C-alpha positions in Angstrom: 9.8 1.1 -10.3 8.4 -1.3 -7.8 9.7 -4.6 -7.4 6.5 -6.7 -6.8 3.4 -5.1 -8.2 0.0 -6.6 -8.3 -3.3 -5.5 -9.8 -6.7 -7.5 -8.6 -4.9 -10.6 -8.2 -7.3 -13.5 -8.0 -7.5 -17.0 -6.9 -10.7 -19.4 -6.7 -11.0 -22.8 -6.3 -13.8 -25.0 -7.0 -15.0 -27.9 -4.9 -17.4 -30.5 -5.7 -20.0 -31.0 -3.6 -21.6 -34.6 -3.1 -24.6 -34.5 -1.5 -25.3 -37.3 1.1 -26.5 -41.0 0.5 -25.8 -43.3 -2.0 -29.0 -41.6 -3.5 -26.9 -38.2 -3.1 -23.4 -40.2 -5.0 -25.4 -41.4 -8.1 -26.8 -38.3 -8.5 -23.5 -36.5 -8.6 -22.8 -38.7 -11.6 -24.8 -36.7 -13.5 -25.5 -33.7 -12.5 -22.6 -32.2 -10.5 -22.4 -29.0 -8.2 -19.5 -26.7 -7.2 -18.8 -24.7 -4.5 -16.7 -21.9 -5.0 -14.3 -20.6 -2.7 -12.0 -17.5 -2.9 -8.5 -17.9 -0.8 -7.9 -14.1 -2.6 -10.1 -11.8 -4.0 -8.4 -8.5 -5.8 -5.7 -8.2 -4.0 -3.6 -4.7 -5.0 -0.5 -3.2 -4.0 3.2 -2.3 -4.8 6.1 -2.8 -3.3 9.4 -0.9 -4.0 13.0 -2.4 -4.1 14.4 -1.3 0.0 10.8 -1.8 1.6 10.0 -4.0 4.5 6.7 -5.0 4.7 4.7 -7.3 7.0 1.7 -9.8 5.5 -0.8 -10.2 8.2 -4.2 -11.4 8.3 -6.5 -14.1 9.8 -6.6 -17.8 9.4 -7.7 -18.7 5.4 -7.3 -15.1 4.2 -5.2 -15.7 1.5 -1.8 -15.0 2.6 0.2 -18.3 1.8 -1.8 -18.6 -1.7 -0.7 -14.9 -2.6 2.6 -15.5 -1.8 2.2 -18.8 -4.3 1.4 -16.9 -6.7 4.2 -14.0 -6.2 6.7 -17.1 -6.6 4.8 -18.5 -9.5 3.8 -21.9 -7.4 0.0 -21.0 -8.3 -1.8 -19.7 -11.6 -4.1 -16.8 -10.4 -7.6 -17.2 -11.7 -7.7 -12.9 -12.5 -6.0 -10.4 -12.0 -2.1 -9.5 -13.1 1.4 -9.7 -11.2 4.8 -8.4 -11.9 7.9 -9.8 -10.1 11.3 -8.0 -10.5 9.5 -7.4 -13.9 9.0 -10.9 -14.9 5.4 -12.9 -14.9 5.6 -14.8 -12.2 3.5 -17.8 -13.2 6.0 -18.2 -16.9 8.3 -19.6 -14.6 11.4 -17.9 -16.7 15.0 -19.3 -15.2 15.9 -15.6 -15.3 13.4 -15.3 -12.4 13.8 -17.9 -10.4 17.2 -17.0 -10.4 16.8 -13.8 -7.8 13.4 -14.9 -6.2 12.9 -17.6 -3.9 10.5 -18.6 -1.1 11.0 -20.3 2.0 7.8 -22.1 3.6 7.2 -24.5 6.1 6.9 -25.0 10.2 10.2 -22.7 12.2 11.3 -26.0 13.2 11.1 -28.1 10.4 13.4 -25.5 8.6 16.4 -26.7 11.3 
């Protein structure tokens, strides 16, 4: 049984796109336009107990977003995930006792 399993994990951010100038601001009060940014798109993998894995990709590929979803810090837009048999974004105490995520710059951790 996999320790971590994901299936179609996706996170989409919607951001407001403001048109330039005063007239653009006024139009934005009536009708807003949004851009969608896919931080993670259909991520699927399984990690078995005892496996060592690397999570590699270019800047903006969604690596941190996927890790945050697996730790329960972010809710996905769609898809499913299980970590240690728990659904991460439910943030159950039993899971939080067994799972941790340390993020940040190496110098900040010292």
